[in-house]
C-alpha positions as CSV (number, residue, x, y, z in Angstrom):
1,M,67.0,-9.4,7.3
2,K,65.4,-12.1,9.5
3,K,65.2,-9.6,12.4
4,K,63.4,-7.1,10.2
5,T,60.9,-9.8,9.0
6,F,60.3,-10.9,12.5
7,S,59.7,-7.3,13.7
8,L,57.3,-6.7,10.8
9,M,55.3,-9.9,11.7
10,A,55.2,-8.9,15.3
11,V,53.8,-5.4,14.4
12,L,51.2,-6.9,12.2
13,M,50.1,-9.4,14.9
14,I,49.7,-6.5,17.3
15,V,47.6,-4.5,14.8
16,F,45.3,-7.5,14.1
17,T,44.9,-8.2,17.8
18,L,44.0,-4.6,18.5
19,A,41.5,-4.5,15.6
20,A,39.9,-7.7,16.9
21,C,39.7,-6.4,20.4
22,N,38.1,-3.2,19.1
23,S,35.6,-5.1,17.1
24,A,34.7,-7.3,20.1
25,T,34.4,-4.2,22.3
26,Q,32.1,-2.5,19.7
27,T,29.9,-5.6,19.6
28,E,29.8,-5.9,23.3
29,S,28.9,-2.2,23.9
30,D,26.1,-2.4,21.3
31,G,24.8,-5.7,22.6
32,E,24.7,-7.0,19.0
33,N,26.8,-7.5,15.9
34,T,26.3,-4.3,14.0
35,S,26.9,-6.1,10.7
36,D,23.8,-8.3,11.2
37,K,20.7,-7.1,9.3
38,L,17.1,-8.0,10.0
39,K,15.6,-10.0,7.2
40,I,12.1,-8.7,6.6
41,Y,9.5,-9.9,4.1
42,T,6.7,-7.6,3.1
43,T,3.6,-7.9,0.9
44,I,2.8,-4.7,-0.9
45,Y,5.2,-1.9,-1.8
46,P,4.4,0.7,0.8
47,M,5.1,-1.8,3.6
48,Q,8.5,-2.5,2.1
49,Y,9.3,1.2,1.5
50,F,8.3,2.3,5.1
51,T,10.4,-0.6,6.5
52,E,13.4,0.4,4.5
53,R,13.1,4.1,5.5
54,I,12.7,3.3,9.2
55,G,15.1,0.4,9.3
56,G,17.9,2.0,7.3
57,D,21.1,0.0,7.3
58,Y,19.8,-2.5,9.8
59,V,17.2,-4.1,7.6
60,S,17.1,-6.1,4.4
61,T,13.7,-6.4,2.8
62,E,12.0,-8.5,0.1
63,N,8.6,-7.8,-1.2
64,L,6.3,-10.8,-2.2
65,V,4.3,-8.8,-4.8
66,P,6.6,-8.6,-7.9
67,P,6.9,-5.3,-9.8
68,G,3.9,-4.5,-11.8
69,A,1.8,-7.3,-10.3
70,D,-1.7,-7.1,-8.8
71,A,-1.6,-8.1,-5.1
72,H,-5.1,-9.6,-5.4
73,S,-3.9,-12.4,-7.7
74,V,-0.3,-13.1,-6.5
75,E,0.4,-16.7,-5.4
76,V,3.5,-17.7,-3.3
77,T,5.5,-20.8,-3.8
78,T,6.5,-23.3,-1.2
79,K,10.1,-22.1,-1.5
80,T,9.0,-18.6,-0.7
81,M,7.2,-19.9,2.4
82,V,10.4,-21.5,3.5
83,D,12.4,-18.3,2.9
84,V,9.9,-16.3,5.0
85,A,10.1,-18.9,7.8
86,E,13.8,-18.2,8.0
87,S,13.4,-14.5,8.3
88,D,12.9,-12.2,11.3
89,A,9.5,-10.7,10.4
90,F,6.6,-10.8,8.0
91,I,4.8,-7.5,7.5
92,Y,1.4,-7.6,5.8
93,T,-1.5,-5.1,5.4
94,G,-4.1,-7.0,7.4
95,T,-6.7,-5.9,4.9
96,G,-7.1,-9.0,2.7
97,V,-5.7,-7.1,-0.3
98,E,-3.0,-9.8,-0.6
99,G,-4.8,-13.1,-0.9
100,F,-1.7,-15.1,-0.1
101,A,-1.1,-13.5,3.4
102,D,-3.2,-16.0,5.4
103,A,-1.4,-19.0,3.8
104,V,2.0,-17.4,4.7
105,I,0.9,-16.7,8.3
106,D,-0.4,-20.3,8.7
107,S,2.9,-21.6,7.6
108,L,4.7,-19.5,10.2
109,E,2.7,-20.9,13.1
110,K,5.6,-22.8,14.7
111,E,8.4,-20.5,13.4
112,D,10.2,-17.8,15.3
113,V,9.1,-15.0,13.0
114,I,7.3,-11.9,14.1
115,I,4.1,-11.3,12.2
116,V,3.2,-7.6,11.9
117,N,-0.2,-6.3,10.9
118,G,0.8,-3.1,9.3
119,T,-2.7,-1.5,9.6
120,E,-3.3,-2.1,13.3
121,N,-5.1,0.9,14.8
122,V,-5.7,2.4,11.4
123,S,-9.2,3.9,11.0
124,F,-10.9,2.2,8.0
125,I,-13.7,3.3,5.9
126,G,-16.4,1.0,4.5
127,A,-16.2,-0.4,1.0
128,L,-18.3,1.9,-1.3
129,E,-19.4,-0.1,-4.3
130,R,-20.2,1.4,-7.7
131,E,-23.9,1.5,-6.9
132,E,-23.3,3.8,-3.9
133,H,-20.8,6.0,-5.8
134,N,-23.3,6.5,-8.6
135,E,-26.5,6.4,-6.7
136,E,-27.4,9.9,-7.8
137,A,-27.5,8.7,-11.4
138,E,-29.7,5.7,-10.8
139,E,-33.4,5.5,-10.2
140,T,-34.4,4.2,-6.8
141,T,-36.3,1.0,-7.6
142,H,-37.2,0.5,-3.9
143,E,-39.8,3.3,-4.2
144,E,-41.5,1.4,-7.0
145,H,-42.0,-1.7,-4.9
146,D,-45.1,-2.0,-2.9
147,E,-45.3,-3.2,0.7
148,E,-45.8,-6.8,-0.4
149,N,-42.8,-7.0,-2.7
150,H,-40.6,-5.2,-0.2
151,S,-41.4,-7.8,2.5
152,E,-40.2,-10.6,0.2
153,E,-36.6,-10.0,0.9
154,T,-35.3,-13.1,2.6
155,A,-33.3,-13.2,5.8
156,E,-30.4,-14.7,3.8
157,E,-30.5,-11.8,1.3
158,H,-30.5,-9.3,4.2
159,E,-27.6,-11.1,5.9
160,E,-25.6,-11.0,2.6
161,H,-26.3,-7.3,2.2
162,E,-25.2,-6.6,5.8
163,E,-22.0,-8.6,5.3
164,H,-21.3,-6.9,1.9
165,T,-21.7,-3.3,3.3
166,S,-19.5,-4.0,6.3
167,D,-16.5,-4.7,4.1
168,Q,-13.5,-2.4,4.5
169,D,-11.6,-0.5,1.9
170,P,-8.1,-1.9,2.0
171,H,-6.2,1.0,0.3
172,V,-5.3,2.8,3.4
173,W,-1.7,3.6,2.4
174,L,-3.0,6.1,-0.1
175,D,-3.9,8.5,2.7
176,P,-0.7,10.1,4.1
177,E,-2.2,10.5,7.6
178,R,-3.2,6.8,7.8
179,A,0.2,5.9,6.4
180,I,1.8,7.5,9.4
181,V,0.0,4.9,11.6
182,I,1.2,2.1,9.4
183,A,4.8,3.5,9.6
184,E,4.6,3.7,13.4
185,N,3.5,0.0,13.6
186,I,6.5,-1.0,11.5
187,K,8.8,1.2,13.7
188,N,7.5,-0.5,16.8
189,A,8.1,-3.9,15.3
190,L,11.7,-3.0,14.4
191,V,12.4,-1.7,17.9
192,E,11.1,-5.0,19.3
193,L,13.4,-6.9,17.0
194,K,16.5,-4.7,17.5
195,P,16.1,-2.6,20.7
196,A,19.7,-1.5,20.6
197,R,18.9,0.6,17.5
198,K,15.7,2.1,19.0
199,Q,17.0,5.7,18.6
200,E,17.9,5.3,15.0
201,F,14.5,3.8,14.2
202,E,12.7,6.6,16.1
203,D,14.7,9.3,14.3
204,N,14.0,7.7,10.9
205,F,10.3,7.4,11.7
206,S,10.2,11.0,12.7
207,A,11.7,12.1,9.4
208,L,9.3,9.9,7.5
209,K,6.3,11.2,9.4
210,T,7.3,14.8,8.6
211,E,7.4,13.9,4.9
212,L,4.0,12.3,5.1
213,E,2.6,15.3,6.8
214,D,4.0,17.5,4.0
215,L,2.4,15.2,1.4
216,D,-0.9,15.6,3.2
217,S,-0.6,19.4,2.9
218,E,0.2,19.0,-0.9
219,F,-3.0,17.0,-1.3
220,N,-5.1,19.6,0.5
221,N,-3.6,22.5,-1.5
222,M,-4.3,20.7,-4.7
223,V,-7.9,19.9,-3.8
224,D,-8.6,23.5,-2.5
225,S,-7.5,24.9,-5.8
226,S,-9.4,22.5,-8.0
227,K,-12.5,23.5,-10.0
228,T,-14.2,20.1,-9.6
229,K,-13.9,17.2,-7.1
230,T,-15.1,14.4,-9.3
231,F,-12.9,12.0,-11.2
232,I,-13.4,8.7,-13.0
233,V,-11.1,5.7,-12.5
234,S,-11.0,2.1,-13.7
235,H,-10.8,0.6,-10.2
236,S,-12.4,1.9,-7.0
237,A,-9.2,2.2,-5.0
238,Y,-9.3,5.8,-4.0
239,G,-12.0,6.0,-1.3
240,Y,-9.6,7.3,1.3
241,W,-9.1,10.4,-0.9
242,E,-12.8,10.9,-0.7
243,D,-12.7,10.5,3.1
244,A,-9.6,12.7,3.7
245,Y,-10.0,15.4,1.0
246,G,-13.6,15.5,-0.1
247,L,-12.9,14.1,-3.6
248,K,-15.4,11.9,-5.4
249,Q,-14.4,8.9,-7.5
250,I,-16.6,7.3,-10.1
251,G,-15.2,3.7,-10.0
252,I,-15.8,1.5,-13.1
253,S,-14.8,-1.6,-11.2
254,G,-15.3,-2.2,-7.5
255,L,-12.7,-2.6,-4.8
256,S,-11.7,-5.8,-6.5
257,P,-10.4,-5.0,-10.0
258,T,-12.1,-8.2,-11.3
259,D,-15.5,-6.8,-10.5
260,E,-17.4,-5.5,-13.6
261,P,-20.5,-3.3,-13.8
262,S,-23.7,-4.6,-15.3
263,Q,-24.9,-3.1,-18.6
264,K,-27.2,-0.7,-16.8
265,Q,-24.4,0.4,-14.4
266,L,-22.1,0.9,-17.3
267,S,-24.7,3.1,-19.0
268,N,-25.1,5.1,-15.8
269,I,-21.3,5.6,-15.5
270,I,-21.2,6.9,-19.1
271,D,-24.0,9.3,-18.3
272,L,-22.2,10.5,-15.2
273,V,-19.1,11.2,-17.1
274,K,-21.1,13.3,-19.6
275,E,-23.1,15.1,-16.9
276,N,-20.0,16.0,-15.0
277,D,-18.2,17.1,-18.2
278,L,-15.2,14.9,-17.3
279,K,-12.3,15.2,-19.8
280,Y,-10.1,12.4,-18.4
281,I,-10.4,8.8,-17.3
282,F,-7.8,7.3,-15.0
283,F,-6.2,3.9,-15.6
284,E,-3.8,2.2,-13.2
285,Q,-0.2,1.0,-13.5
286,N,-0.8,-2.7,-12.8
287,L,-4.3,-3.3,-14.2
288,E,-5.9,-3.8,-17.5
289,N,-9.6,-2.9,-17.7
290,K,-11.5,-3.5,-20.9
291,V,-14.7,-2.0,-19.5
292,A,-12.8,1.2,-18.7
293,E,-11.7,1.3,-22.3
294,I,-15.3,1.1,-23.4
295,V,-16.1,4.1,-21.2
296,K,-13.2,6.0,-22.6
297,N,-14.2,5.4,-26.2
298,E,-17.9,6.1,-25.5
299,T,-17.2,9.4,-23.7
300,G,-14.2,10.7,-25.7
301,T,-12.2,11.1,-22.5
302,E,-8.4,11.1,-22.5
303,A,-6.4,8.5,-20.5
304,L,-4.3,9.5,-17.5
305,T,-2.6,7.2,-14.9
306,L,-3.2,7.0,-11.2
307,H,-0.8,4.7,-9.3
308,N,-2.4,2.6,-6.5
309,L,1.1,1.7,-5.1
310,E,0.2,-1.9,-4.4
311,S,3.3,-2.7,-6.4
312,I,5.7,-0.5,-8.3
313,T,6.7,-1.1,-11.9
314,D,10.0,-1.9,-13.5
315,E,10.0,1.6,-14.9
316,N,9.5,3.1,-11.4
317,I,12.5,1.1,-10.2
318,E,14.7,2.2,-13.2
319,N,13.8,5.8,-12.6
320,S,14.4,5.6,-8.8
321,E,10.7,6.6,-8.1
322,D,9.7,5.8,-4.5
323,Y,6.5,6.2,-2.6
324,F,6.7,10.0,-2.4
325,V,7.7,10.5,-6.1
326,I,4.8,8.4,-7.2
327,M,2.3,10.0,-4.8
328,K,3.3,13.5,-6.1
329,K,2.8,12.3,-9.6
330,N,-0.7,11.2,-8.5
331,I,-1.3,14.7,-7.2
332,E,-0.2,16.3,-10.5
333,A,-2.4,13.9,-12.5
334,L,-5.4,14.8,-10.3
335,K,-4.6,18.5,-10.7
336,Q,-4.8,18.1,-14.4
337,A,-8.1,16.2,-14.4
338,L,-9.8,18.4,-11.8
339,N,-9.1,21.8,-13.4
């Protein structure tokens, strides 16, 4: 009996030794411990989604904008700053849409954390404010000014105007072609962090790129078959659809959802809705807009939802709705409004 017990123990020791050797060999051949995951912190949802798609099993992500929140108004705690400082990378949009990003980056100055500007090399468009969107509906007051009044514009006012019109629209992730550039930036960062998995990251990026190209085709097909190109939305977040597909948004608020139109601008917006015979007004998943409600009530339009994808909702998570599912819902909503 003792002999059998001894033999069994010897066999087990051999098995364990072989398993350990095999594990060590695997780690050595890969140049890394395959069980280690990169810890990545992101700001808005598309950055997180693209990181997960490209990184696959080799990344663990956490988004700093909670479900249903507005990225413009999120604040991060000291504990969150500490957590980010212990991670491998911080990926942000580089557009200013997340007001907390600069504070996080400052806190990482002396930390061994890669900071990734997700929109590096992306082609931006200028910020088009409500006045520019709706200029056809407004009277040009400059023509009513005489030479003397016109010359009264101060250098300070001119400077302020120049600065204002040079702003960039941050919502680049809503354009599939620009999203490909964002995804490539993320892929390059992951390769830098984990070069042994370069091929996996390249393959995952290639699959994601193909899906984004297909999404771009779906947008084009929807727009080509639409009767009208104009839609009204509570928040001017969709300028890249204007640039990429020739659509025209009438934005009740500016690029910042806290902006509100003057009484005259509001009146012009209501007139535009009526002149364009618009039947629907778009609200967003993470914003309340009382002024948009006024426009809806004054014009008799019906409410639809456009998702700006800054953050997903708890309902999106429960229904397993990712970037592509939500973007395709946007296409269907636009199709309904534009026909």
